[in-house]
C-alpha positions as CSV (number, residue, x, y, z in Angstrom):
1,M,58.4,24.7,-5.5
2,E,61.0,26.6,-7.6
3,E,61.2,30.4,-7.2
4,R,60.2,32.4,-10.1
5,R,62.9,34.4,-11.9
6,F,62.2,37.9,-13.4
7,T,64.3,39.8,-15.9
8,E,63.9,43.6,-15.6
9,E,61.8,43.5,-18.8
10,E,59.4,40.9,-17.3
11,L,59.3,42.9,-14.0
12,Q,58.1,46.0,-15.9
13,Q,54.9,44.2,-16.9
14,Y,53.8,44.2,-13.2
15,N,53.3,47.9,-13.0
16,G,50.0,47.9,-11.1
17,K,48.1,49.6,-13.9
18,E,44.9,48.4,-15.6
19,G,44.3,45.6,-13.1
20,K,47.9,44.2,-13.2
21,R,49.7,43.1,-10.1
22,A,52.2,45.6,-8.7
23,F,55.7,44.1,-8.1
24,V,58.9,45.8,-7.1
25,A,62.4,44.5,-6.7
26,Y,64.9,45.3,-4.0
27,D,68.3,43.7,-3.5
28,G,67.5,40.9,-5.9
29,K,64.2,40.0,-4.4
30,V,60.8,40.7,-6.1
31,Y,58.0,41.7,-3.8
32,D,54.2,41.8,-4.5
33,V,52.9,45.2,-3.2
34,S,49.6,44.9,-5.0
35,N,47.5,44.8,-1.8
36,S,49.0,47.9,-0.2
37,F,46.9,51.0,-0.4
38,L,50.2,53.0,-0.6
39,W,50.8,51.4,-4.0
40,Q,47.5,52.3,-5.7
41,N,47.7,52.3,-9.5
42,G,51.4,51.2,-9.3
43,R,52.7,54.5,-7.7
44,H,54.0,55.1,-4.2
45,Q,54.3,58.7,-3.0
46,A,54.8,60.0,-6.5
47,M,58.4,58.8,-6.1
48,H,58.4,55.1,-6.9
49,T,56.6,53.1,-9.6
50,A,55.8,49.4,-9.6
51,G,57.5,47.2,-12.1
52,A,60.9,48.6,-11.2
53,D,64.1,47.7,-9.3
54,L,64.1,50.1,-6.3
55,T,67.4,49.0,-4.9
56,T,69.0,52.5,-5.5
57,S,66.0,54.7,-5.3
58,L,65.0,53.5,-1.8
59,N,68.0,55.3,-0.4
60,Q,65.9,58.5,-1.0
61,A,62.8,57.2,0.9
62,P,62.0,58.5,4.4
63,H,61.8,54.9,5.6
64,S,64.1,51.9,5.5
65,A,63.8,49.0,3.0
66,N,62.7,46.8,5.9
67,L,59.1,47.8,5.2
68,L,59.2,45.5,2.2
69,E,59.5,42.5,4.5
70,E,55.8,42.9,5.1
71,F,55.1,41.9,1.5
72,P,55.3,38.4,0.0
73,I,58.4,37.6,-2.0
74,V,57.3,36.3,-5.4
75,G,60.7,35.7,-7.0
76,M,64.2,36.9,-7.8
77,L,65.4,39.5,-10.2
78,V,68.0,38.2,-12.6
79,E,70.0,39.8,-15.4
80,D,68.7,39.4,-18.9
């Protein structure tokens, strides 16, 4: 099975709002965080939003990016 590729524009559609899945990207990988209670309505701790590349902003989080490993990888983030 071939891995799905997301552009930033496509990733933005998965913002966790109005019943949509909540996807976030980090270091080129796209994770599905939809089932996490911490990502309700596509927001996490009023700091991060779903449908975005969190590679730079996770440096501000009180936890490491390793927590994303708990979520399924649904694809890769590619340049437009």
